[in-house]
N, C-alpha and C positions, 0 to 999 in steps of 0.2 A: 268603436271601430276606427273612426276618423282620427281619433287621438293616436292610435298605434301607427296608422299610415303617416301621420305628421312626424312622429318621432323617427320612423324609418327613413323618411325623406331628409330630415335634418342630419341624422347620423351619416347617411349616404353622401350628402353634400359635404359634410365635415371631412369625411375620409377622402373624398375626391380632391379636396384642397390641400391635403397633406403631401409633402414630398415623398416619393417612394424611397424606401430604404436603399442606400447605396451598397452595392455588393462588391466583394473583392474582385478586381479585374486583373488578369495576368497577361503580360505581353513579352514575348521574346524579341530581342533586337540584335543587330549586328553592329558592334561598335566601330567597325572599319568603314561603314557606308556613309556616315554623316547624315543619315536619314532618321529623323526623330518624329515621324508622323504618328507613331503610336501614342504620343503625348497629347495629340490635338483634342481628343474628346474630353479628357480630364481637365485640360487647361482652357477650354473654350470660353469660359466666363471668368477666368482669373485675371486680375489686374497686377498683382504683385506676386511674383514667383521667386522663392528662395531655393537655390540649388546648393546642397551641402557637400561635405566630404568627410569621411571618417578619419582621414589624416591628410595633412598638407604634403606628405611625403610620397604620394602615389603619382608617378609620372604619367602613366596612361590615363589616370583620372584627370590630370591637368588637361591632356589632349581632348578627352571626352567632353569635358565641360567647355573647353574653348570652342569645339565644334558645335555643341549644343547652343551656346550663346549666339553664334552666327546663324544657326537655323532659326532660333526664336526671333531674331531680328528680321531675317529675310522672309520667313514664311508665316510668322504668327503676330507680327505687329508690335513686338517689344522694342522700345526705342531708347531705353535708359539702362545702363549697367552700373550697379553700385557694388563695389568690391570691398572686402574686408581689408581696407588699406587706409593709410592716414588721410584724414580729411583735407589737410592743406597740401600734402604731397601731391594728391590727385588734382585738387583745384588749381594749384599753381601750374602744374605740368599741362593740364588741359587748356588753361588760359593761354599758355605759350606753346601750344602744340605745333605751330608752324615752324618752330625753331628746333625740332627734334625729329629723329627717325624712330622707327618702331622699337628698336632696342633701347634707345635713350628714354623713350616714353615708359617702357616696361621698368627699367632700372630706377626711374625717377618716382615711380608710384607704388609698386607693390613690394611685399616682404621678400627677402632673399630666398625663402624656401619655396616661392612660386616663380622665381626668375629662371625659368627653364626653357629649353628648346621646344617643349611641348606646349608651353603657354604663349610663346612668341607669335605663332600665327594669328592669335586673337588680336594682338596689338598691331600686327600688320593689317588686319581687317579694319580695325578702328581707324588707322591712318588713311587707308584707302577710301573710306567712306566719309571722312570729315567734310569734304566739299560737296558731297552729294545732296540731293533734295531731302534725304531722310538719313542723317548721320546717326550712328549709335553713340549717344552721349555717355561719357564716362564720369563717374563720381566716386569718392571715397567716403566711408562712413565712420572710420575708426578714430578713436582719440589717441591711439598709439602712433608714434612716428614709424613709418614703414619703408619709405623710399628715400631718395636723395634730395628731392626738390625743396622741401621746407627748410631744412638746415642750410642748403646751399644759398637759397634766396635770402634768408635771414642774415647769414654771415656775410654775404656779398654786400648788403647794405651797411651792416655794422662795421666791417673792415674799412670802409671808405669814409666813415664818420668819426670813429673812436680810436683812441690809442690802443696799443697791443694789450695792455693789462685789462682793459674792458672787453676786448675781443675774446681773450682767453677765459675770462670769467663767465661769459655767456656760453661759449662753445664747450668748455669743460663741464660747466654746471648742468647742461642738458644731458650729458653722458651719465649722470648719476641716476637716471630713471630706472635702469635695470637693477641697480643695487637696492633702490627703494622697494622694488617688487620682489627681489630675491633674498634679501637679508631677513631671516626669520627668527634668529636666536640672539640678536644683539641689539637691544633698543637704542643704546648710545650711538652705535654705528649707523643705525637706520635714521636717527634724528639728524646726524651729520649729513648724510646723503640727501635727506629731504630738504634741509636748510640750503645746501648748495644748489639743488635743483630749483627750488622756489625762488631763491635769490637771483639765479640766472634769468628766469622768466620775468621777474619783476623789473630787472635791469633792461631786458629787451623791450618790454612794454613801454617803459619810460622813454627809451631812445626813439621808438617808432612814433610815440605821441608828440614828444617835444621837437623832433626833427622832421616832422612830416613834410613841411614846406621845402626844406633842404633836399629831402629825398626826391621829391617831385621835380624840383628845379635841376638837380643833378642827373635826373633820369635814371636813378638807381632802381626804382620800382614804380609801377603804375599805381594809380589810386586804388584800383580793385585789389591789387596784390597786397598792398598795405592793409586793407580791410581783412583779407584772408589771413594774413600773418597775425594780426591782432586778435581776430576771432579764435584762431587756433591756440594762441598763447593762453587765452581764457579757458579753453577746453582742456589744455594740459594741466592747468591748476585744478579745475573741477575733477579731473580724473584721479587725483591723489588725495581727495578729501576723505581720508580714513585714518584710523589710528594704527599704531604699531601692532602687527599680528593679524591685521584684517585684509591683507593683500589678496588672499584667495577666497575671501567671503565678500565683504563690502566692496573691496577694490574691483573684483570681477563684475559685481552687480552694477557698480557705477559705470564701468566701461560699456556694458551692454545698454544701460539706460541712455548714455550719450549717443551710442550708435542708433538707438531707436529715435531719439530726437532728430538726428540728422536725416534719417530715412523719412520721418514725418515731414520735414522741411522740403525734401526733394519731391515727395509724392503729393503733398497738399499745396505747396506754394510754387516751387520752381517748375514742376511738370504735372500739373493737376489733371491733365487729360491723357497722360502717357501710361503705357504698360511698362512695368519695371522688373528687371532681373536683379536679384541679390546673390552675390557669390560669397560664401563663407563656410565655416566649419559646421558640421552637424550640430554641435553644441550651441552655436549661436542662433541657427535658423530654425531649430525645432519649435513646433507650435505649442507643445506642452512639456512639462518637466519629466525627466527620468525618475525612476524609483529612488526615493530618499534625497532628492535634490531640491533644495529650497531657495535657489537663486532664480530671480526673474531674468531670463535671457531675452535677447533681441526679438526672437520669433514670438515669444509670449506677448510682448507688447503689440506686435504686428497682427497677430491673430485676434487679440482682444479688440483692437480698433477696426480692422478691416474685415473681420469675419470670413465669409465665403469668398471675398475678393483676394484673400491671401492663401497661398498654397506652399506648403513646406515639403520639399523633396529631399529626403535623406539619401546619401549615397555610401555604399560599402564596396569593398573588394574582397574576393574570396581567398586569393593566394597571389604570390609573386614576390616582388622586392619593394622594400620601403626605406626611404631615407629618414633617419631620426635626427632631428635638429640638435637635441641635447648632447648626443655623442658624436655628431657629424660623421656618422657611418651608415652604410647601407647593409641591410640584412634581409634574408628571405623569410617568408611566413606562409602558413597554410592553415586556414581555420577549418578544422575537421570536426570539432566538437558540436554535436547537434543541438546543444543548448545555446549556441550562438546563431544570430540571425543570418550570417553569411553562409554557414553550413546548412541551416534549415532551408533557406530559399534554394540553394544549389541542389539539395537532395530532392526537394519536392517539385521544383519547376525547371531546373536546369541552369546553365550558365547564362550570363548577360540577360537578366530578366528585370522587368519593371512591374511593380505592384502598385495599382491605384487602390488605396486602402479605404475600407468603409469607416464610418464613424464608430467610436468605441461603444460597445454594447456589453454591459456587465453580465447579461443573461446568456450571451453567446460564448461557448467554451472554445471557439476556434483559437489557434495559436496566436493570431494577430491581436487578440484581446487578453493575452497572458504575458507575464514578465518574461523577458528574454535578454540574453547578453549581446553586446556588440563590441567589436574590437576598435577602439578609438584611442590611438596612441597619445595624442596631446591632452586627452581627458583622463589620463592615468592608466590607459591600456585596456580597461574593461569597464563598460557601463551597463547598467540594468535599466530596462524600460519596457513599456507596453507599446508596441508599434502603432496601434490606432490612436493612442493618446499623444504620442510624440510627433508623428509625421502624418501628412496627408497622402504621401506616396513614398515608396522606397525603390531605389534602383541598385541592382547588384552588378558589378563589373567582375566577370569571371576570373580575369588574371591581369596583373599590372606589372609594368617595369618601373624601376626607380626613375626619378627625374634626371634629365641630362642638363646640368646647370650651365648657363652661358659663361664663357671664359672671362668676359669683361665685367661680369656681375660681382657684387660683393659676395663674400661667403654667405651661404644660406643661414638665416637666423630666425629665431622665433618671432 
């Protein structure tokens, strides 16, 4: 008799210690109110929040995310924003933030396809809070050059120290990165581009190392800026450590592993007690891979290391207008196929909806545990994934306008 009572008590105690199964929670929201209180419960114990986007070409989503970042800073204690932007572009721009206005800060840091009027209010907010007791710190995690700051600062130094032939070798050599990534059918051409690119980086490295004292004496760059430039040049070399034909396999994997290393450095060393927001594409911030995808993306590293402290929020748009970088054109779209997550959420729950997803459960036949399509232009146009495996939450934007790009910005680019 006592034996069974003991077993009963042990089992009861064990079950009471288990976390209750998380259920699907659905919230409707108004994207025009800038109120994101519906996220508070899901994010109350989260330290690192990634906010995604199914395309960089949704202007209304730029605005939505810009408003969300401000809300997270003001209302939920997130003090660091890490963007899918060049590590050195952001580091140098933020170091010299007193020398620029909001538009200059935007152009100096992020990719052209995000330099929109919808994103600008976020940079105005960053500038407004720089001198406050609790600024929103800005960092970049990408190994790709995204803004204007890195190249400008590097060439500012080199043009005052070296003859034109050296200046041109560095400046022109760095431009070969896109060809390295895009030449897929001509190994000889690829090797030529790679040689010029790596040669430019090695030349720049040697100038910074050999002329450091002169750079400081002439006040061309401060000590910290030289360190940032050198660190980033090393990163640019590491980013192309792959063979011909591997740009979209090993090359992509290297890029995300470098982004993960940068986020680790921000989270564990520079801001060990801060709550962090990461702004990137769905493909980078996902916590688990889509169906048939064998690349380890940024979010995979973050979920692996930070577990429940990490929350991946995928974002989609049901219909509207999208800017396509590859064609530099705007087109309209409407996802009506119910096998796509955009149409599924819209049909079942309505427009402008947030889903806090449960954990994946293979025994549960709910649609969130089954493969579904998503419209993600930069990832080939269509991806297949199981929502509960890929994201912790999903936000649907019912309708989007295309970005309105700033007149003085460079042409939007990938």
